[in-house]
C-alpha positions in Angstrom: -0.1 0.0 -0.4 1.1 3.4 -0.7 2.4 5.0 2.7 -0.1 7.6 3.4 2.5 10.3 3.9 4.2 10.5 0.7 5.4 13.9 -0.8 2.7 14.8 -3.2 4.6 18.0 -4.0 7.9 16.4 -4.7 6.2 13.8 -6.6 4.7 16.7 -8.6 8.3 18.8 -9.0 9.9 15.4 -10.3 7.0 14.9 -12.5 6.9 18.5 -14.3 10.9 18.0 -15.0 10.0 14.8 -16.7 11.5 12.7 -13.6 8.6 9.9 -14.0 10.5 7.0 -12.4 11.5 9.4 -9.2 8.2 10.8 -9.4 6.9 7.4 -9.0 9.0 6.3 -6.3 8.1 8.9 -4.6 4.7 8.1 -4.6 5.7 4.7 -3.2 7.1 6.6 0.3 11.1 6.8 -1.6 13.4 9.6 -0.1 14.2 11.8 -3.2 18.0 10.4 -2.9 16.5 6.9 -2.8 14.3 7.6 -5.7 17.2 9.0 -7.8 19.3 5.8 -7.0 16.3 3.8 -8.4 15.5 6.0 -11.6 19.4 5.4 -12.7 19.1 1.9 -12.0 15.7 1.4 -14.1 17.3 3.2 -17.0 20.6 0.9 -16.8 17.6 -2.3 -17.2 15.5 -0.5 -19.3 16.6 -1.9 -22.6 15.9 -5.6 -21.6 13.7 -5.3 -19.2 9.9 -4.0 -19.7 7.8 -3.1 -17.1 3.9 -4.3 -16.9 1.8 -1.5 -16.0 -1.6 -1.8 -15.0 -4.7 0.0 -16.5 -6.5 3.0 -14.7 -9.9 2.4 -13.8 -12.9 3.2 -16.2 -16.6 2.4 -16.9 -15.1 -0.6 -19.1 -13.3 -2.3 -16.5 -15.7 -1.9 -14.1 -14.3 0.8 -12.3 -11.4 -1.3 -11.2 -7.7 -1.4 -11.8 -6.9 -4.6 -14.2 -4.1 -5.8 -16.2 -3.1 -4.4 -19.7 -4.5 -6.4 -23.0 -2.1 -8.7 -24.3 1.3 -6.7 -26.1 0.8 -3.4 -24.6 3.4 -2.7 -21.9 5.4 -0.3 -21.4 8.6 1.5 -19.3 5.6 4.3 -18.1 2.5 3.1 -19.5 -0.6 4.5 -17.8 1.4 6.0 -14.9 2.9 9.0 -17.2 -0.5 10.0 -17.9 -1.7 9.5 -14.0 1.7 11.6 -12.7 1.1 14.4 -15.2 -2.6 14.8 -14.4 -0.6 15.3 -10.9 -0.8 19.2 -12.3 -4.7 18.8 -12.6 -5.3 17.1 -9.4 -3.2 19.4 -7.3 -4.0 22.7 -9.6 -3.5 25.9 -7.2 -1.8 24.1 -4.8 1.2 27.4 -5.6 4.3 24.7 -5.2 3.8 23.4 -1.6 3.8 27.4 -0.5 0.7 28.0 2.0 -0.5 32.0 1.8 0.1 33.7 4.3 -3.4 35.1 5.7 -3.9 37.6 8.5 -7.6 37.6 10.2 -9.2 40.6 11.2 -10.6 39.8 14.5 -13.6 42.1 15.7 -12.9 43.6 18.8 -13.9 42.3 21.7 -13.7 38.6 19.9 -10.9 36.1 20.8 -9.1 33.9 18.1 -6.6 31.6 20.0 -4.6 28.5 19.7 -5.1 25.7 21.0 -4.0 22.2 21.4 -5.8 18.2 21.3 -4.0 14.8 21.9 -5.1 11.0 22.2 -3.7 7.9 21.8 -3.9 8.6 17.9 -1.5 11.4 18.0 -2.5 15.3 18.4 -3.6 18.4 16.7 -3.9 22.0 16.7 -6.7 24.4 16.1 -7.7 27.7 16.2 -10.7 28.7 18.2 -13.1 32.0 17.7 -15.3 32.9 20.3 -17.2 35.6 19.0 -17.5 39.1 20.7 -21.2 39.0 20.1 -21.0 35.8 22.8 -22.7 36.7 26.4 -21.9 33.6 28.2 -24.9 31.7 27.1 -25.3 28.5 25.2 -24.3 28.6 21.7 -23.5 25.9 18.4 -19.8 24.8 17.7 -19.0 24.6 13.7 -15.8 22.8 12.7 -14.1 24.0 9.9 -11.7 21.3 7.9 -9.3 23.7 5.6 -7.9 22.0 2.1 -4.7 20.7 1.1 -2.0 23.4 1.4 -4.2 25.8 3.5 -3.9 26.6 7.0 -6.6 27.6 10.0 -5.7 31.1 9.2 -6.1 30.9 5.5 -9.2 28.7 5.8 -10.6 31.6 7.9 -10.3 34.3 6.1 -11.2 32.8 2.7 -14.7 31.7 4.0 -15.2 34.8 6.3 -16.8 32.1 8.6 -15.9 33.9 11.9 -18.3 37.0 10.3 -21.2 34.5 10.1 -20.1 33.2 14.0 -20.5 36.9 15.0 -23.8 37.5 13.2 -25.3 34.5 14.7 -23.1 33.8 17.8 -21.7 30.5 17.4 -17.9 29.3 18.3 -15.8 28.1 15.3 -12.9 25.7 15.4 -10.3 25.2 12.5 -8.2 21.7 12.9 -4.7 22.3 11.3 -3.1 19.6 9.5 0.8 19.3 9.9 3.1 18.4 7.1 4.3 15.5 9.1 1.0 14.1 8.8 0.9 14.7 5.4 3.2 16.9 3.4 0.6 19.1 1.4 -1.3 19.3 4.4 -4.4 17.5 3.0 -6.3 15.3 5.3 -5.6 11.5 4.6 -9.7 11.1 3.8 -8.3 8.4 1.3 -7.0 6.2 3.8 -9.0 3.1 5.1 -7.5 3.8 8.4 -9.1 7.3 8.6 -12.5 6.4 7.8 -13.0 4.8 11.4 -14.6 6.1 14.5 -12.4 6.0 17.2 -9.3 6.1 15.1 -7.0 8.3 13.5 -8.0 11.9 12.1 -11.5 11.1 13.0 -11.1 10.5 16.9 -8.8 13.6 16.8 -11.2 16.0 14.9 -14.2 14.5 17.0 -12.0 14.9 20.1 -11.4 18.6 19.4 -15.3 19.5 19.2 -15.8 17.6 22.4 -12.6 19.4 24.4 -14.0 22.4 23.5 -18.1 21.6 24.3 -16.4 20.8 28.0 -14.4 24.1 27.7 -17.7 26.5 26.6 -21.2 25.9 27.0 -21.8 24.6 23.8 -25.6 24.2 23.2 -26.7 20.7 23.2 -26.9 18.9 19.6 -25.6 22.1 17.9 -22.4 20.5 16.7 -21.6 21.0 13.2 -18.8 20.3 10.7 -17.7 21.1 7.2 -14.5 21.9 4.9 -13.6 22.1 1.3 -12.1 19.3 -0.8 -9.4 17.0 1.3 -11.5 18.7 4.3 -14.5 18.2 2.2 -13.9 14.9 2.3 -13.1 14.2 6.0 -16.2 16.4 7.2 -18.4 13.8 5.0 -16.6 10.7 7.0 -17.4 12.7 10.2 -20.6 12.6 8.9 -20.5 8.8 9.1 -18.6 8.1 12.0 -20.1 10.4 14.3 -23.5 10.9 13.8 -24.2 11.6 17.5 -22.2 14.0 17.5 -22.3 16.4 14.5 -25.7 17.3 13.6 -25.1 18.7 10.2 -22.2 18.3 7.6 -21.3 20.7 5.0 -19.2 19.4 2.0 -17.8 21.8 -0.3 -15.6 20.4 -3.8 -15.3 17.2 -1.7 -16.1 13.1 -1.9 -18.2 10.7 -0.3 -16.7 9.2 3.0 -15.0 5.8 1.6 -14.6 7.1 -1.6 -11.2 5.8 -2.1 -9.0 3.3 0.1 -5.8 4.4 -1.0 -3.6 7.0 -2.6 -4.7 5.3 -6.5 -7.9 5.0 -6.0 -8.1 8.6 -4.4 -6.8 9.9 -7.6 -9.3 7.8 -9.7 -12.1 9.1 -7.3 -11.1 12.7 -7.9 -11.1 12.2 -11.7 -14.1 10.0 -12.6 -16.0 9.8 -9.1 -16.0 7.7 -6.2 -19.6 6.5 -4.9 -18.5 5.6 -1.4 -19.4 3.4 1.3 -19.7 3.7 4.9 -17.2 2.4 7.2 -17.6 -1.3 8.7 -19.7 -1.1 11.9 -21.0 2.6 11.5 -24.3 2.9 12.8 -27.4 4.1 10.2 -28.0 7.0 10.8 -28.7 10.0 8.4 -26.7 13.0 9.3 -28.1 16.1 7.1 -25.7 17.6 4.8 -25.5 20.7 2.3 -22.9 20.1 -0.8 -21.6 22.7 -2.9 -19.5 21.9 -6.3 -18.4 23.8 -9.3 -19.2 22.1 -12.6 -16.0 23.6 -13.8 -14.3 21.4 -11.2 -11.1 19.7 -13.0 -9.7 19.1 -9.5 -12.3 16.7 -7.9 -14.9 15.8 -10.6 -18.5 17.4 -9.7 -19.8 14.0 -9.6 -18.7 13.9 -6.9 -21.4 16.3 -5.6 -23.8 14.0 -6.4 -22.4 10.8 -4.6 -21.8 13.1 -1.4 -26.0 13.5 -1.3 -26.7 9.7 -2.6 -24.8 8.8 0.0 -26.8 10.9 2.8 -30.0 10.4 1.2 -32.4 8.3 3.7 -34.8 5.5 3.1 -37.5 8.2 4.5 -39.6 10.0 1.7 -38.8 13.9 0.9 -40.5 16.1 -1.3 -37.6 17.3 -3.6 -37.6 20.9 -4.9 -35.3 22.0 -7.6 -34.7 26.7 -8.0 -31.8 28.3 -10.2 -30.6 31.4 -9.5 -28.3 33.7 -9.9 -25.8 35.3 -7.7 -24.7 39.0 -7.2 -21.4 38.1 -8.6 -22.6 36.6 -11.7 -22.4 32.9 -11.2 -25.8 31.1 -11.8 -26.5 27.8 -9.5 -29.0 25.3 -9.4 -30.1 24.3 -5.8 -31.7 21.0 -5.3 -33.4 20.5 -1.8 -35.1 17.5 -0.3 -37.1 18.3 2.5 -39.1 16.4 5.4 -42.5 16.3 5.8 -42.3 19.6 7.9 -40.8 21.3 5.0 -37.2 21.5 6.6 -34.4 20.7 4.3 -32.5 17.6 5.0 -30.3 17.8 2.0 -29.0 20.4 -0.5 -27.1 20.1 -3.2 -25.8 23.4 -5.0 -24.5 23.2 -8.5 -22.1 26.2 -9.6 -22.0 26.5 -13.0 -18.9 27.7 -14.2 -16.9 27.5 -10.8 -14.1 25.5 -10.6 -12.3 24.1 -7.7 -13.0 27.1 -5.0 -14.9 28.4 -2.2 -18.2 30.0 -3.3 -18.3 33.7 -2.4 -15.5 33.3 -0.1 -12.8 36.7 -0.2 -9.4 36.9 -1.8 -7.4 37.1 1.4 -7.5 33.3 1.1 -6.6 31.1 -1.0 -9.0 28.7 -3.3 -12.2 31.5 -3.3 -14.2 32.2 -5.8 -15.8 35.9 -4.7 -18.4 35.5 -7.3 -20.4 32.9 -6.4 -23.3 32.1 -4.1 -22.0 32.7 0.4 -21.4 29.0 0.8 -20.5 30.3 4.3 -23.8 32.0 5.0 -25.7 29.2 2.8 -24.0 26.3 5.1 -25.2 28.3 8.8 -28.6 28.5 7.4 -28.7 25.2 6.8 -26.9 24.2 10.3 -29.0 26.0 12.3 -32.0 24.2 11.5 -31.1 20.8 12.7 -29.6 19.6 16.0 -28.9 15.9 17.4 -31.1 14.4 19.7 -29.5 14.9 23.7 
């Protein structure tokens, strides 16, 4: 299995230079020095040896990795295209540099750094305490950043802290360190990170539970949302901790279980991953709101459909479809599924002409598109209509 902490940015750099064998070795966990030595050896053997490549998943292969047809073999084959596709898969990552962001904190508010640890490790997080809070019970929203982002970057780009001031709730921004993933992506694609009580899900849930012991969080009013890898992690939190998170927001992400390792992650990003609930997960359905740009070339928009499909309960819901246009010029289609009381249980926003970016976000953060409807405010509206049973 490919190691979860491979240096994807180094693999991308080597791919851009045409050093494909080295890039492939790095994806399998080798250090750059070992990769270079291995590539030299492979080059010497290339004249007399042929490496058999696997055929990437497709509809024709039943979405599975398969052996090539007789007579089709090469020293690079399909891996060349998949490695070169990293430019698309990791587009906008700015060669691993995080965009420096300064978060404006309202007078009287606090934006503090904290930490949480359990048997799975430790994570730092930023916590926004709004100035509008006067001491009573308040909701909590957990925000999971995308690859190469930081809590400050994500807070600046989503402007979720502004929403917190308007509606009086706490916002937590867990930080994924480079030691866990060189691109600071949440490892949503690893089977070990898709289980309750294990790995990153336990750390993120633990952060929420720690905050609940320190602040009077309103019973049943804890929510989680994320972008891209963070969106996929949010979907996983909804599937593994439905008793903790009352609603989930997934922006440009993937369904829980859409991949089990790095190769299947790239396949899911390019052509969709239906997802699968973790073994032993409770059957409870968590209300979910999803946003996805139909011009997203990093995570195929079909993944938004699959996020909603995974969250759809067996109970009958009334479906309505509406169309609109944001002040910034982006047109959208919103599909809402509501219960008998008219409360939306599922919402799917398709943003026409939008790529891999947080809709309605601020250019002060990375991966945002200010032209679209405000995803942060729409998520908050959706969240505050739901609470878990206490």
